[in-house]
C-alpha positions as CSV (number, residue, x, y, z in Angstrom):
1,M,-17.0,-171.0,-79.7
2,R,-14.3,-172.2,-77.4
3,I,-12.1,-169.8,-75.7
4,Y,-9.0,-169.8,-73.4
5,L,-8.0,-167.0,-71.1
6,D,-4.4,-166.8,-69.8
7,N,-3.8,-165.6,-66.3
8,C,-3.1,-162.0,-67.3
9,S,-6.7,-161.8,-68.7
10,Y,-8.1,-163.3,-65.3
11,N,-6.0,-160.6,-63.4
12,R,-7.0,-157.6,-65.5
13,P,-10.0,-156.4,-63.6
14,F,-7.8,-156.4,-60.4
15,D,-5.3,-154.2,-62.0
16,E,-5.0,-150.3,-61.4
17,Q,-7.8,-148.9,-63.7
18,L,-6.4,-145.4,-64.3
19,D,-5.1,-146.2,-67.7
20,I,-7.9,-146.2,-70.2
21,V,-6.5,-149.4,-72.0
22,V,-6.3,-151.2,-68.7
23,R,-10.0,-150.2,-67.9
24,L,-11.1,-151.3,-71.3
25,E,-9.4,-154.5,-71.3
26,A,-11.1,-155.2,-67.8
27,E,-14.6,-154.2,-69.0
28,A,-14.1,-156.6,-72.2
29,K,-12.9,-159.5,-69.9
30,L,-15.7,-159.0,-67.7
31,Y,-18.1,-159.1,-70.6
32,I,-16.4,-162.3,-71.8
33,Q,-17.0,-163.7,-68.5
34,E,-20.8,-162.9,-68.6
35,L,-21.0,-164.7,-72.1
36,V,-19.3,-167.7,-70.5
37,R,-21.9,-167.6,-67.7
38,E,-24.6,-167.6,-70.2
39,N,-23.1,-170.6,-72.0
40,R,-22.6,-168.5,-75.1
41,L,-18.9,-169.1,-75.0
42,D,-17.2,-172.5,-73.9
43,L,-14.2,-171.7,-71.5
44,V,-11.3,-174.0,-71.3
45,W,-9.4,-174.1,-68.0
46,S,-5.9,-175.8,-68.0
47,S,-3.5,-176.9,-65.3
48,V,-1.4,-174.1,-66.3
49,N,-4.1,-171.7,-65.3
50,E,-4.5,-173.7,-62.1
51,Y,-0.5,-173.7,-61.4
52,E,-0.2,-170.0,-62.1
53,N,-3.2,-168.9,-60.4
54,N,-2.1,-171.0,-57.1
55,D,1.1,-168.9,-57.4
56,N,-1.0,-165.8,-56.9
57,P,0.0,-164.2,-53.5
58,F,-3.3,-162.4,-53.3
59,D,-5.8,-164.6,-51.5
60,E,-9.0,-162.9,-52.7
61,K,-7.6,-162.5,-56.4
62,R,-6.8,-166.1,-56.3
63,E,-10.2,-167.3,-55.0
64,Q,-12.1,-165.1,-57.3
65,I,-10.1,-166.6,-60.3
66,R,-10.3,-170.1,-59.2
67,V,-14.0,-170.0,-59.6
68,W,-13.7,-169.9,-63.3
69,K,-12.5,-173.4,-63.2
70,D,-16.0,-174.5,-62.3
71,F,-17.4,-172.5,-65.3
72,A,-15.1,-174.1,-67.7
73,A,-16.7,-176.4,-70.3
74,A,-13.5,-178.3,-70.7
75,Q,-10.4,-178.9,-68.5
76,C,-6.9,-179.3,-70.2
77,T,-4.5,-181.4,-68.4
78,M,-0.7,-181.3,-69.1
79,N,0.5,-184.0,-71.4
80,E,3.5,-184.9,-73.7
81,T,1.7,-183.2,-76.8
82,I,1.4,-179.9,-74.8
83,L,4.9,-180.0,-73.7
84,H,6.2,-180.6,-77.1
85,K,4.3,-177.7,-78.7
86,A,5.2,-175.4,-76.0
87,S,8.8,-176.4,-76.7
88,E,8.3,-175.3,-80.3
89,L,6.8,-172.1,-79.2
90,M,9.6,-171.2,-76.9
91,E,11.8,-171.4,-80.0
92,R,9.8,-168.4,-81.3
93,Q,10.8,-166.6,-78.2
94,L,7.6,-167.2,-76.0
95,R,8.3,-167.5,-72.3
96,A,7.7,-170.9,-70.7
97,K,4.5,-170.3,-69.0
98,D,3.1,-168.4,-72.0
99,A,4.2,-171.2,-74.3
100,L,2.3,-173.7,-72.0
101,H,-0.7,-171.6,-72.1
102,V,-0.8,-171.2,-75.8
103,A,0.1,-174.9,-76.4
104,S,-2.9,-175.9,-73.9
105,S,-5.3,-173.7,-76.0
106,I,-4.0,-175.2,-79.1
107,Y,-4.4,-178.7,-77.7
108,S,-7.9,-178.0,-76.4
109,K,-9.0,-176.9,-80.0
110,C,-9.8,-173.4,-78.8
111,D,-10.9,-170.8,-81.5
112,Y,-9.3,-167.9,-79.4
113,F,-6.4,-167.5,-77.1
114,I,-7.3,-164.3,-75.2
115,T,-4.5,-162.4,-73.3
116,T,-3.7,-158.8,-72.4
117,D,0.1,-159.7,-72.6
118,K,1.7,-157.6,-75.3
119,K,4.7,-160.1,-75.5
120,I,2.4,-162.7,-76.6
121,L,0.2,-160.3,-78.7
122,N,3.3,-159.4,-80.6
123,K,4.3,-162.8,-81.5
124,N,3.3,-164.5,-85.0
125,I,1.4,-167.6,-83.5
126,L,-0.2,-169.2,-86.7
127,D,-1.7,-172.1,-84.8
128,I,-4.5,-170.1,-83.0
129,A,-6.1,-166.6,-83.1
130,V,-4.4,-164.8,-80.4
131,V,-6.4,-161.7,-79.2
132,S,-6.7,-159.2,-76.6
133,D,-9.7,-158.7,-74.5
134,L,-10.6,-155.8,-76.6
135,C,-11.4,-158.0,-79.4
136,P,-15.0,-158.6,-80.0
137,L,-15.8,-162.3,-80.1
138,Q,-19.4,-162.3,-81.2
């Protein structure tokens, strides 16, 4: 199974864990990472992940997230097809970075796009299964 995590998911374990939903999403994300480490899930890393992670002002977070590029089974580099799909997704009211993430996951033929971003989860995206970290993948 091929998955794509957006930067909201990568950052979830670093968020304040007082809210039960945040805590559960963080635990689910850590479990997903364990499945990636065990080669039970194929992770896709994109140039959008790279760009957004490089923008992270916190060195420790940035470095811990960057490690997942090495665990990725596939790398997705920006291209015209992704830009065109992102443009279509923006017409459905997705923000630019979110649209680029989703378009990269579709281009990479991922089975799941995983996010904790409610603004993405609440959109009707038919091209890929968009799920939260709480959704079981097995």
